[in-house]
C-alpha positions as CSV (number, residue, x, y, z in Angstrom):
1,M,-6.4,33.7,23.5
2,A,-9.4,32.1,21.7
3,T,-8.9,29.0,19.6
4,S,-10.5,28.8,16.2
5,V,-12.4,25.7,15.4
6,L,-10.1,25.3,12.4
7,Q,-7.2,24.8,14.8
8,R,-9.0,21.8,16.3
9,I,-10.0,19.5,13.5
10,P,-10.2,16.1,15.0
11,V,-8.5,13.0,13.6
12,V,-10.7,9.9,14.1
13,G,-9.7,6.2,14.0
14,G,-6.5,6.9,15.8
15,L,-7.0,3.9,18.0
16,A,-6.4,1.6,15.0
17,Y,-3.0,3.2,14.6
18,V,-2.2,3.7,18.3
19,E,1.4,2.4,18.0
20,R,2.2,5.0,15.3
21,V,0.3,7.8,17.1
22,Q,2.2,7.2,20.3
23,Q,5.5,7.7,18.5
24,L,4.6,11.2,17.2
25,Q,6.0,14.3,18.7
26,S,3.6,16.7,20.5
27,A,3.6,18.9,17.4
28,F,4.2,17.6,13.9
29,T,3.2,18.1,10.2
30,A,0.5,15.8,8.8
31,T,-0.1,15.1,5.1
32,L,-3.7,14.7,3.9
33,A,-4.5,12.1,1.2
34,V,-8.0,11.2,-0.2
35,E,-9.0,7.6,-0.4
36,P,-11.5,7.5,-3.3
37,D,-11.8,3.7,-3.0
38,N,-12.6,3.7,0.7
39,R,-15.8,1.6,0.9
40,Y,-16.9,2.7,4.3
41,F,-16.5,6.5,3.9
42,P,-17.0,8.1,0.5
43,H,-15.2,11.3,1.5
44,A,-12.3,9.6,3.3
45,I,-9.3,11.8,3.9
46,A,-6.4,9.9,5.5
47,V,-4.0,11.6,7.8
48,L,-0.4,10.6,7.3
49,A,2.5,11.2,9.7
50,G,5.4,9.3,11.2
51,G,5.8,7.1,8.2
52,G,2.2,6.0,7.7
53,K,-1.5,6.5,8.3
54,V,-2.5,7.8,11.8
55,G,-6.3,8.2,11.2
56,Y,-8.8,10.1,9.2
57,V,-10.2,13.7,9.1
58,A,-13.5,13.6,11.0
59,P,-16.4,12.8,8.6
60,E,-18.2,16.0,9.6
61,V,-15.3,18.0,8.1
62,A,-13.9,15.7,5.4
63,G,-16.8,16.2,3.0
64,H,-16.2,19.9,2.9
65,Y,-12.5,19.5,1.9
66,Y,-12.5,16.3,-0.1
67,D,-12.8,17.7,-3.6
68,A,-10.2,20.5,-3.0
69,I,-7.7,18.0,-1.5
70,K,-8.3,15.5,-4.3
71,G,-7.8,18.1,-7.0
72,A,-4.7,19.7,-5.4
73,P,-1.6,19.5,-7.7
74,A,0.6,18.6,-4.8
75,P,0.1,16.8,-1.4
76,I,-1.4,19.0,1.2
77,A,0.2,19.3,4.6
78,C,-0.9,21.0,7.7
79,P,0.2,21.5,11.3
80,A,-1.0,18.8,13.7
81,R,-0.6,18.0,17.4
82,R,-1.3,15.4,20.0
83,A,-4.6,16.1,21.8
84,T,-4.7,16.9,25.5
85,I,-5.6,14.3,28.1
86,A,-9.0,16.1,28.4
87,D,-9.7,15.7,24.7
88,H,-8.9,12.0,24.9
89,E,-11.0,11.4,28.0
90,S,-14.0,13.3,26.7
91,S,-14.0,12.2,23.0
92,G,-11.3,9.6,22.4
93,V,-9.6,12.0,20.0
94,E,-5.8,11.5,20.0
95,L,-4.8,14.1,17.3
96,L,-5.9,17.5,16.2
97,L,-5.2,19.2,12.9
98,D,-4.8,22.9,12.2
99,F,-6.6,23.9,8.9
100,T,-6.2,27.7,9.3
101,G,-3.5,27.8,6.6
102,L,-4.9,25.1,4.4
103,A,-4.8,26.0,0.7
104,A,-7.8,23.9,0.1
105,A,-10.9,26.0,0.6
106,Y,-13.9,24.9,2.7
107,A,-16.7,23.9,0.3
108,E,-20.3,24.5,1.4
């Protein structure tokens, strides 16, 4: 079965939150929260799970969803999972998000 690219949205910066990431189940629900005051990344979307931040939506993707998530009337959640060993070894990615059912639309 082919995997959609929307089922493999990488979470970056997970190394900074490695203790929390390691406590997550293999599959879980993540909540997305914009960080409008993030001075390093103007379209920062934090990924929250396990009681706190576990990383950020990859910058290549975040800019397309930022405004929709920021304007959402309620927090947006999506399925997430721990990445495979191959994902980690090839890219350093620890977590992947599934945006296929995301209410926030992709903005061109």
